[in-house]
N, C-alpha and C positions, 0 to 999 in steps of 0.2 A: 160781426155787425149786428147779430141778433141778441147775443148775451154779453153782459159785462164781463170782460176777461178777468177782472179782479173778484168776481162773485164766486162763492163756494159751488162746487160741482153738485148738480142735483143727485138725489139718490137713484141708484140703479133699480129700475122697475122689474127686471127679469127674474129675480129670486121669487117673486110672487106667482110666476107662471109655472105650469106643469113641466116636467122634464120629458114627457113624451106626447106625441100627437099622432093620431091615425086619421088620415084623410080617406074616407070611404069612397068618395067620388073618383079620385085619381088612383086609388089603390097604393098610397104611400104611407109608410110608417117612419117616423123620426123619433129618436130617443137619444138622450144625453145623460151623463152622470151628474152634472151640476151646471151652474152658470158661470163658473170661473174660466179663466184662460187655459187652465189645465184639463178641462173637461174632455171626456171621450164621447164620440158620437157614433151612432149606428143608424144607417138608413136602409130601407127595404122598399122595393116597389114591384107591383104587378098590376099594371094598368091595362087600358083597353088596346085593341089592335086593329080597329076598323077604320081609323082616320088616317089620311095621308100624313106623311112626315112623322109617323110613329116609328120607334126603334124596336128591335127584337130583344127587349130587355126584361122579359118576364122572369121574376124571382131575382132581380138584381139586388145585390147588397154591397154596402160600403162601410168601412170602419176607419175612423180617425182616432188616433191616440198619441199623446205626448207630442203634439205639434206637427204631426204628419199623417198622411193617408197610408194605412197599412194595406188596404185594398180599395180600389176605386175604379169606376168605369173609365174608359178612355174617351175623352171628350173630343169632338171634332165634327166634321161634315163629310158626307158622302156615303155611298153604299157600303163600303167596308166598315166604316165606323158604326153604322147602324146594325151590323151583325152582332150576334150574341157573344162571340169571342172577344169583342171589344167592350162588352157590357157587364163583365164579371157575373155572368149568369150561366146556367146549365142548359144545354140542348142535347137531345138525343137524335139519332140519325133520322132524317126525313126521307120520304119517298123521292125518287128522281122526278124533277118537274117535267110537265108536259112539253115545255120548250125551254131552251137553255140560253136564249139570247138577251134576256133582261135581268133584272135584279134577282130573280129566283135562282138563276144559275150561280150567281155569286154567293147567295145564301146557302145553296146546296153544297158547293165545294168547300165552304168554310164551316159546315156543320151547324149552321145557324138555325134558330127558330124562324118560322115563316112570319113575315110581316103582311099586313093588309089581308088577313084571313077572315072570312065571314062566319067563323064558327063561334064567335062571341068573345068577349073580353076574358082575361084571366080572372080567376076567382080566388080571393083570399079566404081560406077555409078556417083559419084561426090566427089570432094575434094576441100576444100578452106583453105588456110592459110592466114588469114588477120592479121592486127596489134593486134586486141583484142580477136580473137578467131580462133579456128581451127575446121574444120568440115570434116567428111568423111562419105560416104554412100556406103555400099557394099551389 
């Protein structure tokens, strides 16, 4: 209804855009090989952890190649989905929580990062998006 169906398709504006983007505020890095349908994508995130409904996803990474996710976070809703083992990230053993009746007990038994911690957001120490590789350190 907006465009004449017989009209020629407009040019694709995406090739003029950069292949990588780093969002300092959210702590997200997005990179792709090109703008074709066969592109590979890499995403990385290390965001804040002080706001409700945040997930234990520090250092999460995902890779899309040849039309499918090779590695990706598990999407969904609930305490288990918010834990690190569903977020394709790494967590090292936490101390036993003071009480085990809320979400901290679930996080502890799953080996998850802690959520809602007041020790500050994660920090991205380095990130590089070059022609042949992407690197992130958090």
